[in-house]
Chimera marker file (.cmm) of the C-alpha trace (Angstrom):
<marker_set name="trace">
<marker id="1" x="-6.478" y="21.636" z="-75.195" r="1" g="1" b="0" radius="0.5"/>
<marker id="2" x="-5.192" y="18.316" z="-74.414" r="1" g="1" b="0" radius="0.5"/>
<marker id="3" x="-3.116" y="19.598" z="-71.293" r="1" g="1" b="0" radius="0.5"/>
<marker id="4" x="-6.307" y="21.278" z="-70.133" r="1" g="1" b="0" radius="0.5"/>
<marker id="5" x="-8.293" y="18.038" z="-70.051" r="1" g="1" b="0" radius="0.5"/>
<marker id="6" x="-5.381" y="16.146" z="-68.394" r="1" g="1" b="0" radius="0.5"/>
<marker id="7" x="-4.949" y="18.971" z="-65.587" r="1" g="1" b="0" radius="0.5"/>
<marker id="8" x="-8.785" y="18.923" z="-65.219" r="1" g="1" b="0" radius="0.5"/>
<marker id="9" x="-9.003" y="15.055" z="-64.937" r="1" g="1" b="0" radius="0.5"/>
<marker id="10" x="-6.211" y="15.169" z="-62.357" r="1" g="1" b="0" radius="0.5"/>
<marker id="11" x="-7.795" y="17.749" z="-60.311" r="1" g="1" b="0" radius="0.5"/>
<marker id="12" x="-10.951" y="15.799" z="-60.280" r="1" g="1" b="0" radius="0.5"/>
<marker id="13" x="-9.173" y="12.566" z="-59.231" r="1" g="1" b="0" radius="0.5"/>
<marker id="14" x="-7.353" y="14.494" z="-56.586" r="1" g="1" b="0" radius="0.5"/>
<marker id="15" x="-10.529" y="16.186" z="-55.158" r="1" g="1" b="0" radius="0.5"/>
<marker id="16" x="-12.423" y="12.829" z="-55.109" r="1" g="1" b="0" radius="0.5"/>
<marker id="17" x="-9.595" y="11.261" z="-53.231" r="1" g="1" b="0" radius="0.5"/>
<marker id="18" x="-9.266" y="14.030" z="-50.756" r="1" g="1" b="0" radius="0.5"/>
<marker id="19" x="-13.168" y="13.959" z="-50.211" r="1" g="1" b="0" radius="0.5"/>
<marker id="20" x="-13.255" y="10.077" z="-49.866" r="1" g="1" b="0" radius="0.5"/>
<marker id="21" x="-10.193" y="10.371" z="-47.300" r="1" g="1" b="0" radius="0.5"/>
<marker id="22" x="-12.019" y="13.028" z="-45.105" r="1" g="1" b="0" radius="0.5"/>
<marker id="23" x="-15.229" y="11.051" z="-45.178" r="1" g="1" b="0" radius="0.5"/>
<marker id="24" x="-13.903" y="7.594" z="-44.223" r="1" g="1" b="0" radius="0.5"/>
<marker id="25" x="-14.251" y="6.923" z="-40.509" r="1" g="1" b="0" radius="0.5"/>
<marker id="26" x="-10.811" y="7.066" z="-38.691" r="1" g="1" b="0" radius="0.5"/>
<marker id="27" x="-11.492" y="3.972" z="-36.660" r="1" g="1" b="0" radius="0.5"/>
<marker id="28" x="-14.424" y="1.652" z="-37.470" r="1" g="1" b="0" radius="0.5"/>
<marker id="29" x="-13.728" y="-0.491" z="-34.463" r="1" g="1" b="0" radius="0.5"/>
<marker id="30" x="-16.474" y="-0.149" z="-31.900" r="1" g="1" b="0" radius="0.5"/>
<marker id="31" x="-15.175" y="-1.992" z="-28.982" r="1" g="1" b="0" radius="0.5"/>
<marker id="32" x="-12.254" y="-0.584" z="-26.908" r="1" g="1" b="0" radius="0.5"/>
<marker id="33" x="-8.839" y="-2.161" z="-26.765" r="1" g="1" b="0" radius="0.5"/>
<marker id="34" x="-8.708" y="-4.363" z="-23.683" r="1" g="1" b="0" radius="0.5"/>
<marker id="35" x="-7.593" y="-7.627" z="-22.267" r="1" g="1" b="0" radius="0.5"/>
<marker id="36" x="-11.137" y="-9.206" z="-22.973" r="1" g="1" b="0" radius="0.5"/>
<marker id="37" x="-11.128" y="-7.940" z="-26.774" r="1" g="1" b="0" radius="0.5"/>
<marker id="38" x="-7.499" y="-9.620" z="-27.078" r="1" g="1" b="0" radius="0.5"/>
<marker id="39" x="-8.657" y="-12.843" z="-25.676" r="1" g="1" b="0" radius="0.5"/>
<marker id="40" x="-8.421" y="-15.853" z="-28.274" r="1" g="1" b="0" radius="0.5"/>
<marker id="41" x="-6.004" y="-18.131" z="-29.913" r="1" g="1" b="0" radius="0.5"/>
<marker id="42" x="-3.230" y="-16.681" z="-31.836" r="1" g="1" b="0" radius="0.5"/>
<marker id="43" x="-0.504" y="-17.819" z="-34.443" r="1" g="1" b="0" radius="0.5"/>
<marker id="44" x="2.646" y="-15.921" z="-34.712" r="1" g="1" b="0" radius="0.5"/>
<marker id="45" x="6.124" y="-15.516" z="-36.263" r="1" g="1" b="0" radius="0.5"/>
<marker id="46" x="9.068" y="-13.742" z="-35.111" r="1" g="1" b="0" radius="0.5"/>
<marker id="47" x="12.194" y="-12.904" z="-36.712" r="1" g="1" b="0" radius="0.5"/>
<marker id="48" x="15.425" y="-10.839" z="-36.212" r="1" g="1" b="0" radius="0.5"/>
<marker id="49" x="18.765" y="-10.908" z="-34.566" r="1" g="1" b="0" radius="0.5"/>
<marker id="50" x="20.192" y="-11.611" z="-31.166" r="1" g="1" b="0" radius="0.5"/>
<marker id="51" x="23.286" y="-9.462" z="-31.381" r="1" g="1" b="0" radius="0.5"/>
<marker id="52" x="26.303" y="-11.374" z="-31.062" r="1" g="1" b="0" radius="0.5"/>
<marker id="53" x="24.766" y="-14.622" z="-31.366" r="1" g="1" b="0" radius="0.5"/>
<marker id="54" x="23.041" y="-14.585" z="-34.654" r="1" g="1" b="0" radius="0.5"/>
<marker id="55" x="19.615" y="-14.806" z="-36.499" r="1" g="1" b="0" radius="0.5"/>
<marker id="56" x="16.519" y="-15.763" z="-34.870" r="1" g="1" b="0" radius="0.5"/>
<marker id="57" x="13.044" y="-17.013" z="-36.163" r="1" g="1" b="0" radius="0.5"/>
<marker id="58" x="10.373" y="-18.669" z="-34.621" r="1" g="1" b="0" radius="0.5"/>
<marker id="59" x="6.779" y="-19.953" z="-35.585" r="1" g="1" b="0" radius="0.5"/>
<marker id="60" x="4.063" y="-20.832" z="-33.032" r="1" g="1" b="0" radius="0.5"/>
<marker id="61" x="0.862" y="-20.449" z="-31.328" r="1" g="1" b="0" radius="0.5"/>
<marker id="62" x="-0.523" y="-19.039" z="-27.976" r="1" g="1" b="0" radius="0.5"/>
<marker id="63" x="-3.470" y="-18.098" z="-26.117" r="1" g="1" b="0" radius="0.5"/>
<marker id="64" x="-4.597" y="-14.857" z="-24.664" r="1" g="1" b="0" radius="0.5"/>
<marker id="65" x="-7.064" y="-15.772" z="-21.790" r="1" g="1" b="0" radius="0.5"/>
<marker id="66" x="-8.861" y="-12.196" z="-21.468" r="1" g="1" b="0" radius="0.5"/>
<marker id="67" x="-7.439" y="-11.609" z="-17.850" r="1" g="1" b="0" radius="0.5"/>
<marker id="68" x="-3.857" y="-10.955" z="-18.581" r="1" g="1" b="0" radius="0.5"/>
<marker id="69" x="-2.393" y="-14.230" z="-18.922" r="1" g="1" b="0" radius="0.5"/>
<marker id="70" x="-0.512" y="-15.759" z="-21.953" r="1" g="1" b="0" radius="0.5"/>
<marker id="71" x="-0.870" y="-19.417" z="-21.913" r="1" g="1" b="0" radius="0.5"/>
<marker id="72" x="-0.340" y="-22.750" z="-24.317" r="1" g="1" b="0" radius="0.5"/>
<marker id="73" x="2.677" y="-21.079" z="-26.071" r="1" g="1" b="0" radius="0.5"/>
<marker id="74" x="4.587" y="-23.546" z="-28.441" r="1" g="1" b="0" radius="0.5"/>
<marker id="75" x="6.782" y="-22.664" z="-31.028" r="1" g="1" b="0" radius="0.5"/>
<marker id="76" x="9.900" y="-23.975" z="-33.112" r="1" g="1" b="0" radius="0.5"/>
<marker id="77" x="12.592" y="-21.672" z="-33.437" r="1" g="1" b="0" radius="0.5"/>
<marker id="78" x="16.009" y="-21.430" z="-35.009" r="1" g="1" b="0" radius="0.5"/>
<marker id="79" x="18.696" y="-19.388" z="-33.277" r="1" g="1" b="0" radius="0.5"/>
<marker id="80" x="21.824" y="-18.895" z="-35.301" r="1" g="1" b="0" radius="0.5"/>
<marker id="81" x="20.885" y="-22.317" z="-37.089" r="1" g="1" b="0" radius="0.5"/>
<marker id="82" x="20.157" y="-24.254" z="-33.737" r="1" g="1" b="0" radius="0.5"/>
<marker id="83" x="16.402" y="-25.352" z="-34.016" r="1" g="1" b="0" radius="0.5"/>
<marker id="84" x="14.475" y="-25.913" z="-30.907" r="1" g="1" b="0" radius="0.5"/>
<marker id="85" x="10.971" y="-26.796" z="-29.672" r="1" g="1" b="0" radius="0.5"/>
<marker id="86" x="9.930" y="-24.171" z="-27.265" r="1" g="1" b="0" radius="0.5"/>
<marker id="87" x="7.185" y="-23.735" z="-24.875" r="1" g="1" b="0" radius="0.5"/>
<marker id="88" x="6.236" y="-20.358" z="-23.093" r="1" g="1" b="0" radius="0.5"/>
<marker id="89" x="3.838" y="-18.619" z="-20.768" r="1" g="1" b="0" radius="0.5"/>
<marker id="90" x="3.458" y="-15.447" z="-19.185" r="1" g="1" b="0" radius="0.5"/>
<marker id="91" x="1.406" y="-12.180" z="-18.951" r="1" g="1" b="0" radius="0.5"/>
<marker id="92" x="0.228" y="-9.632" z="-21.176" r="1" g="1" b="0" radius="0.5"/>
<marker id="93" x="-1.213" y="-6.048" z="-20.749" r="1" g="1" b="0" radius="0.5"/>
<marker id="94" x="-3.597" y="-4.113" z="-23.227" r="1" g="1" b="0" radius="0.5"/>
<marker id="95" x="-3.933" y="-0.187" z="-22.955" r="1" g="1" b="0" radius="0.5"/>
<marker id="96" x="-6.985" y="1.693" z="-24.277" r="1" g="1" b="0" radius="0.5"/>
<marker id="97" x="-4.813" y="3.113" z="-27.177" r="1" g="1" b="0" radius="0.5"/>
<marker id="98" x="-4.222" y="-0.650" z="-28.174" r="1" g="1" b="0" radius="0.5"/>
<marker id="99" x="-0.582" y="-0.636" z="-27.245" r="1" g="1" b="0" radius="0.5"/>
<marker id="100" x="0.662" y="-3.109" z="-24.598" r="1" g="1" b="0" radius="0.5"/>
<marker id="101" x="3.191" y="-5.423" z="-23.448" r="1" g="1" b="0" radius="0.5"/>
<marker id="102" x="3.871" y="-9.310" z="-23.368" r="1" g="1" b="0" radius="0.5"/>
<marker id="103" x="6.370" y="-10.983" z="-20.957" r="1" g="1" b="0" radius="0.5"/>
<marker id="104" x="7.057" y="-14.488" z="-21.330" r="1" g="1" b="0" radius="0.5"/>
<marker id="105" x="9.437" y="-17.279" z="-19.933" r="1" g="1" b="0" radius="0.5"/>
<marker id="106" x="10.729" y="-19.359" z="-22.864" r="1" g="1" b="0" radius="0.5"/>
<marker id="107" x="11.644" y="-23.157" z="-22.361" r="1" g="1" b="0" radius="0.5"/>
<marker id="108" x="13.036" y="-25.807" z="-24.399" r="1" g="1" b="0" radius="0.5"/>
<marker id="109" x="12.119" y="-28.953" z="-22.673" r="1" g="1" b="0" radius="0.5"/>
<marker id="110" x="12.612" y="-28.204" z="-18.918" r="1" g="1" b="0" radius="0.5"/>
<marker id="111" x="15.433" y="-25.841" z="-19.587" r="1" g="1" b="0" radius="0.5"/>
<marker id="112" x="14.737" y="-22.166" z="-19.247" r="1" g="1" b="0" radius="0.5"/>
<marker id="113" x="16.219" y="-20.303" z="-22.397" r="1" g="1" b="0" radius="0.5"/>
<marker id="114" x="15.415" y="-16.716" z="-21.623" r="1" g="1" b="0" radius="0.5"/>
<marker id="115" x="12.795" y="-14.292" z="-20.450" r="1" g="1" b="0" radius="0.5"/>
<marker id="116" x="11.423" y="-11.850" z="-22.903" r="1" g="1" b="0" radius="0.5"/>
<marker id="117" x="9.359" y="-8.735" z="-22.876" r="1" g="1" b="0" radius="0.5"/>
<marker id="118" x="7.851" y="-7.262" z="-25.903" r="1" g="1" b="0" radius="0.5"/>
<marker id="119" x="6.224" y="-3.818" z="-26.779" r="1" g="1" b="0" radius="0.5"/>
<marker id="120" x="3.044" y="-4.515" z="-28.730" r="1" g="1" b="0" radius="0.5"/>
<marker id="121" x="0.564" y="-2.857" z="-30.958" r="1" g="1" b="0" radius="0.5"/>
<marker id="122" x="-2.919" y="-4.091" z="-31.931" r="1" g="1" b="0" radius="0.5"/>
<marker id="123" x="-4.566" y="-3.310" z="-34.972" r="1" g="1" b="0" radius="0.5"/>
<marker id="124" x="-7.107" y="-4.747" z="-37.658" r="1" g="1" b="0" radius="0.5"/>
<marker id="125" x="-10.056" y="-4.829" z="-35.036" r="1" g="1" b="0" radius="0.5"/>
<marker id="126" x="-7.865" y="-6.616" z="-32.413" r="1" g="1" b="0" radius="0.5"/>
<marker id="127" x="-6.939" y="-9.249" z="-34.779" r="1" g="1" b="0" radius="0.5"/>
<marker id="128" x="-3.402" y="-8.588" z="-35.465" r="1" g="1" b="0" radius="0.5"/>
<marker id="129" x="-0.507" y="-7.851" z="-33.141" r="1" g="1" b="0" radius="0.5"/>
<marker id="130" x="2.769" y="-6.205" z="-34.131" r="1" g="1" b="0" radius="0.5"/>
<marker id="131" x="5.483" y="-6.363" z="-31.492" r="1" g="1" b="0" radius="0.5"/>
<marker id="132" x="9.379" y="-5.805" z="-30.812" r="1" g="1" b="0" radius="0.5"/>
<marker id="133" x="11.493" y="-7.498" z="-28.216" r="1" g="1" b="0" radius="0.5"/>
<marker id="134" x="12.503" y="-4.781" z="-25.654" r="1" g="1" b="0" radius="0.5"/>
<marker id="135" x="14.071" y="-7.099" z="-23.298" r="1" g="1" b="0" radius="0.5"/>
<marker id="136" x="15.665" y="-10.737" z="-23.455" r="1" g="1" b="0" radius="0.5"/>
<marker id="137" x="17.472" y="-12.065" z="-20.312" r="1" g="1" b="0" radius="0.5"/>
<marker id="138" x="19.089" y="-15.490" z="-19.787" r="1" g="1" b="0" radius="0.5"/>
<marker id="139" x="18.272" y="-17.343" z="-16.583" r="1" g="1" b="0" radius="0.5"/>
<marker id="140" x="21.828" y="-16.187" z="-15.224" r="1" g="1" b="0" radius="0.5"/>
<marker id="141" x="20.690" y="-12.680" z="-15.520" r="1" g="1" b="0" radius="0.5"/>
<marker id="142" x="22.480" y="-11.599" z="-18.629" r="1" g="1" b="0" radius="0.5"/>
<marker id="143" x="20.725" y="-9.114" z="-20.740" r="1" g="1" b="0" radius="0.5"/>
<marker id="144" x="20.879" y="-10.000" z="-24.546" r="1" g="1" b="0" radius="0.5"/>
<marker id="145" x="20.726" y="-7.227" z="-27.201" r="1" g="1" b="0" radius="0.5"/>
<marker id="146" x="17.947" y="-8.027" z="-29.815" r="1" g="1" b="0" radius="0.5"/>
<marker id="147" x="16.409" y="-6.778" z="-33.074" r="1" g="1" b="0" radius="0.5"/>
<marker id="148" x="13.500" y="-9.119" z="-33.077" r="1" g="1" b="0" radius="0.5"/>
<marker id="149" x="9.967" y="-8.281" z="-34.168" r="1" g="1" b="0" radius="0.5"/>
<marker id="150" x="6.877" y="-10.382" z="-33.675" r="1" g="1" b="0" radius="0.5"/>
<marker id="151" x="3.659" y="-10.471" z="-36.002" r="1" g="1" b="0" radius="0.5"/>
<marker id="152" x="0.703" y="-12.188" z="-34.784" r="1" g="1" b="0" radius="0.5"/>
<marker id="153" x="-2.812" y="-12.993" z="-35.998" r="1" g="1" b="0" radius="0.5"/>
<marker id="154" x="-5.867" y="-14.100" z="-34.272" r="1" g="1" b="0" radius="0.5"/>
<marker id="155" x="-6.870" y="-17.543" z="-35.401" r="1" g="1" b="0" radius="0.5"/>
<link id1="1" id2="2" r="1" g="1" b="0" radius="0.2"/>
<link id1="2" id2="3" r="1" g="1" b="0" radius="0.2"/>
<link id1="3" id2="4" r="1" g="1" b="0" radius="0.2"/>
<link id1="4" id2="5" r="1" g="1" b="0" radius="0.2"/>
<link id1="5" id2="6" r="1" g="1" b="0" radius="0.2"/>
<link id1="6" id2="7" r="1" g="1" b="0" radius="0.2"/>
<link id1="7" id2="8" r="1" g="1" b="0" radius="0.2"/>
<link id1="8" id2="9" r="1" g="1" b="0" radius="0.2"/>
<link id1="9" id2="10" r="1" g="1" b="0" radius="0.2"/>
<link id1="10" id2="11" r="1" g="1" b="0" radius="0.2"/>
<link id1="11" id2="12" r="1" g="1" b="0" radius="0.2"/>
<link id1="12" id2="13" r="1" g="1" b="0" radius="0.2"/>
<link id1="13" id2="14" r="1" g="1" b="0" radius="0.2"/>
<link id1="14" id2="15" r="1" g="1" b="0" radius="0.2"/>
<link id1="15" id2="16" r="1" g="1" b="0" radius="0.2"/>
<link id1="16" id2="17" r="1" g="1" b="0" radius="0.2"/>
<link id1="17" id2="18" r="1" g="1" b="0" radius="0.2"/>
<link id1="18" id2="19" r="1" g="1" b="0" radius="0.2"/>
<link id1="19" id2="20" r="1" g="1" b="0" radius="0.2"/>
<link id1="20" id2="21" r="1" g="1" b="0" radius="0.2"/>
<link id1="21" id2="22" r="1" g="1" b="0" radius="0.2"/>
<link id1="22" id2="23" r="1" g="1" b="0" radius="0.2"/>
<link id1="23" id2="24" r="1" g="1" b="0" radius="0.2"/>
<link id1="24" id2="25" r="1" g="1" b="0" radius="0.2"/>
<link id1="25" id2="26" r="1" g="1" b="0" radius="0.2"/>
<link id1="26" id2="27" r="1" g="1" b="0" radius="0.2"/>
<link id1="27" id2="28" r="1" g="1" b="0" radius="0.2"/>
<link id1="28" id2="29" r="1" g="1" b="0" radius="0.2"/>
<link id1="29" id2="30" r="1" g="1" b="0" radius="0.2"/>
<link id1="30" id2="31" r="1" g="1" b="0" radius="0.2"/>
<link id1="31" id2="32" r="1" g="1" b="0" radius="0.2"/>
<link id1="32" id2="33" r="1" g="1" b="0" radius="0.2"/>
<link id1="33" id2="34" r="1" g="1" b="0" radius="0.2"/>
<link id1="34" id2="35" r="1" g="1" b="0" radius="0.2"/>
<link id1="35" id2="36" r="1" g="1" b="0" radius="0.2"/>
<link id1="36" id2="37" r="1" g="1" b="0" radius="0.2"/>
<link id1="37" id2="38" r="1" g="1" b="0" radius="0.2"/>
<link id1="38" id2="39" r="1" g="1" b="0" radius="0.2"/>
<link id1="39" id2="40" r="1" g="1" b="0" radius="0.2"/>
<link id1="40" id2="41" r="1" g="1" b="0" radius="0.2"/>
<link id1="41" id2="42" r="1" g="1" b="0" radius="0.2"/>
<link id1="42" id2="43" r="1" g="1" b="0" radius="0.2"/>
<link id1="43" id2="44" r="1" g="1" b="0" radius="0.2"/>
<link id1="44" id2="45" r="1" g="1" b="0" radius="0.2"/>
<link id1="45" id2="46" r="1" g="1" b="0" radius="0.2"/>
<link id1="46" id2="47" r="1" g="1" b="0" radius="0.2"/>
<link id1="47" id2="48" r="1" g="1" b="0" radius="0.2"/>
<link id1="48" id2="49" r="1" g="1" b="0" radius="0.2"/>
<link id1="49" id2="50" r="1" g="1" b="0" radius="0.2"/>
<link id1="50" id2="51" r="1" g="1" b="0" radius="0.2"/>
<link id1="51" id2="52" r="1" g="1" b="0" radius="0.2"/>
<link id1="52" id2="53" r="1" g="1" b="0" radius="0.2"/>
<link id1="53" id2="54" r="1" g="1" b="0" radius="0.2"/>
<link id1="54" id2="55" r="1" g="1" b="0" radius="0.2"/>
<link id1="55" id2="56" r="1" g="1" b="0" radius="0.2"/>
<link id1="56" id2="57" r="1" g="1" b="0" radius="0.2"/>
<link id1="57" id2="58" r="1" g="1" b="0" radius="0.2"/>
<link id1="58" id2="59" r="1" g="1" b="0" radius="0.2"/>
<link id1="59" id2="60" r="1" g="1" b="0" radius="0.2"/>
<link id1="60" id2="61" r="1" g="1" b="0" radius="0.2"/>
<link id1="61" id2="62" r="1" g="1" b="0" radius="0.2"/>
<link id1="62" id2="63" r="1" g="1" b="0" radius="0.2"/>
<link id1="63" id2="64" r="1" g="1" b="0" radius="0.2"/>
<link id1="64" id2="65" r="1" g="1" b="0" radius="0.2"/>
<link id1="65" id2="66" r="1" g="1" b="0" radius="0.2"/>
<link id1="66" id2="67" r="1" g="1" b="0" radius="0.2"/>
<link id1="67" id2="68" r="1" g="1" b="0" radius="0.2"/>
<link id1="68" id2="69" r="1" g="1" b="0" radius="0.2"/>
<link id1="69" id2="70" r="1" g="1" b="0" radius="0.2"/>
<link id1="70" id2="71" r="1" g="1" b="0" radius="0.2"/>
<link id1="71" id2="72" r="1" g="1" b="0" radius="0.2"/>
<link id1="72" id2="73" r="1" g="1" b="0" radius="0.2"/>
<link id1="73" id2="74" r="1" g="1" b="0" radius="0.2"/>
<link id1="74" id2="75" r="1" g="1" b="0" radius="0.2"/>
<link id1="75" id2="76" r="1" g="1" b="0" radius="0.2"/>
<link id1="76" id2="77" r="1" g="1" b="0" radius="0.2"/>
<link id1="77" id2="78" r="1" g="1" b="0" radius="0.2"/>
<link id1="78" id2="79" r="1" g="1" b="0" radius="0.2"/>
<link id1="79" id2="80" r="1" g="1" b="0" radius="0.2"/>
<link id1="80" id2="81" r="1" g="1" b="0" radius="0.2"/>
<link id1="81" id2="82" r="1" g="1" b="0" radius="0.2"/>
<link id1="82" id2="83" r="1" g="1" b="0" radius="0.2"/>
<link id1="83" id2="84" r="1" g="1" b="0" radius="0.2"/>
<link id1="84" id2="85" r="1" g="1" b="0" radius="0.2"/>
<link id1="85" id2="86" r="1" g="1" b="0" radius="0.2"/>
<link id1="86" id2="87" r="1" g="1" b="0" radius="0.2"/>
<link id1="87" id2="88" r="1" g="1" b="0" radius="0.2"/>
<link id1="88" id2="89" r="1" g="1" b="0" radius="0.2"/>
<link id1="89" id2="90" r="1" g="1" b="0" radius="0.2"/>
<link id1="90" id2="91" r="1" g="1" b="0" radius="0.2"/>
<link id1="91" id2="92" r="1" g="1" b="0" radius="0.2"/>
<link id1="92" id2="93" r="1" g="1" b="0" radius="0.2"/>
<link id1="93" id2="94" r="1" g="1" b="0" radius="0.2"/>
<link id1="94" id2="95" r="1" g="1" b="0" radius="0.2"/>
<link id1="95" id2="96" r="1" g="1" b="0" radius="0.2"/>
<link id1="96" id2="97" r="1" g="1" b="0" radius="0.2"/>
<link id1="97" id2="98" r="1" g="1" b="0" radius="0.2"/>
<link id1="98" id2="99" r="1" g="1" b="0" radius="0.2"/>
<link id1="99" id2="100" r="1" g="1" b="0" radius="0.2"/>
<link id1="100" id2="101" r="1" g="1" b="0" radius="0.2"/>
<link id1="101" id2="102" r="1" g="1" b="0" radius="0.2"/>
<link id1="102" id2="103" r="1" g="1" b="0" radius="0.2"/>
<link id1="103" id2="104" r="1" g="1" b="0" radius="0.2"/>
<link id1="104" id2="105" r="1" g="1" b="0" radius="0.2"/>
<link id1="105" id2="106" r="1" g="1" b="0" radius="0.2"/>
<link id1="106" id2="107" r="1" g="1" b="0" radius="0.2"/>
<link id1="107" id2="108" r="1" g="1" b="0" radius="0.2"/>
<link id1="108" id2="109" r="1" g="1" b="0" radius="0.2"/>
<link id1="109" id2="110" r="1" g="1" b="0" radius="0.2"/>
<link id1="110" id2="111" r="1" g="1" b="0" radius="0.2"/>
<link id1="111" id2="112" r="1" g="1" b="0" radius="0.2"/>
<link id1="112" id2="113" r="1" g="1" b="0" radius="0.2"/>
<link id1="113" id2="114" r="1" g="1" b="0" radius="0.2"/>
<link id1="114" id2="115" r="1" g="1" b="0" radius="0.2"/>
<link id1="115" id2="116" r="1" g="1" b="0" radius="0.2"/>
<link id1="116" id2="117" r="1" g="1" b="0" radius="0.2"/>
<link id1="117" id2="118" r="1" g="1" b="0" radius="0.2"/>
<link id1="118" id2="119" r="1" g="1" b="0" radius="0.2"/>
<link id1="119" id2="120" r="1" g="1" b="0" radius="0.2"/>
<link id1="120" id2="121" r="1" g="1" b="0" radius="0.2"/>
<link id1="121" id2="122" r="1" g="1" b="0" radius="0.2"/>
<link id1="122" id2="123" r="1" g="1" b="0" radius="0.2"/>
<link id1="123" id2="124" r="1" g="1" b="0" radius="0.2"/>
<link id1="124" id2="125" r="1" g="1" b="0" radius="0.2"/>
<link id1="125" id2="126" r="1" g="1" b="0" radius="0.2"/>
<link id1="126" id2="127" r="1" g="1" b="0" radius="0.2"/>
<link id1="127" id2="128" r="1" g="1" b="0" radius="0.2"/>
<link id1="128" id2="129" r="1" g="1" b="0" radius="0.2"/>
<link id1="129" id2="130" r="1" g="1" b="0" radius="0.2"/>
<link id1="130" id2="131" r="1" g="1" b="0" radius="0.2"/>
<link id1="131" id2="132" r="1" g="1" b="0" radius="0.2"/>
<link id1="132" id2="133" r="1" g="1" b="0" radius="0.2"/>
<link id1="133" id2="134" r="1" g="1" b="0" radius="0.2"/>
<link id1="134" id2="135" r="1" g="1" b="0" radius="0.2"/>
<link id1="135" id2="136" r="1" g="1" b="0" radius="0.2"/>
<link id1="136" id2="137" r="1" g="1" b="0" radius="0.2"/>
<link id1="137" id2="138" r="1" g="1" b="0" radius="0.2"/>
<link id1="138" id2="139" r="1" g="1" b="0" radius="0.2"/>
<link id1="139" id2="140" r="1" g="1" b="0" radius="0.2"/>
<link id1="140" id2="141" r="1" g="1" b="0" radius="0.2"/>
<link id1="141" id2="142" r="1" g="1" b="0" radius="0.2"/>
<link id1="142" id2="143" r="1" g="1" b="0" radius="0.2"/>
<link id1="143" id2="144" r="1" g="1" b="0" radius="0.2"/>
<link id1="144" id2="145" r="1" g="1" b="0" radius="0.2"/>
<link id1="145" id2="146" r="1" g="1" b="0" radius="0.2"/>
<link id1="146" id2="147" r="1" g="1" b="0" radius="0.2"/>
<link id1="147" id2="148" r="1" g="1" b="0" radius="0.2"/>
<link id1="148" id2="149" r="1" g="1" b="0" radius="0.2"/>
<link id1="149" id2="150" r="1" g="1" b="0" radius="0.2"/>
<link id1="150" id2="151" r="1" g="1" b="0" radius="0.2"/>
<link id1="151" id2="152" r="1" g="1" b="0" radius="0.2"/>
<link id1="152" id2="153" r="1" g="1" b="0" radius="0.2"/>
<link id1="153" id2="154" r="1" g="1" b="0" radius="0.2"/>
<link id1="154" id2="155" r="1" g="1" b="0" radius="0.2"/>
</marker_set>
């Protein structure tokens, strides 16, 4: 008797969860992913490893202007324990499926540190960006291997 009640209860809970999952809208966002919907001020962290150099982490802010330009980028970073104040600017793309790219050149003072390209994915109604560094190149053209991810939120 007790086992029958437990099995029936579990079946009811499973059925309710299944119905709720099917009935829930897959995507409540009613505006398409675009440059314009990504526009705004963002805060971010990135963290990971530059292979052969060491760990990297950074915290900062930037602006997406709605026309494909990333401006006003400022951050404080640590690369293998060496702390630097950075500025950066560049471009971004947003595809209709909410993926895209960010390409920036990063400076410490007037010294170019490297150029970075990231693959990105927007979620949470275009209020959150997840990204991974896909390219990092020194001013001399040396490609750096990276395992660095980005997490950004619209302010």
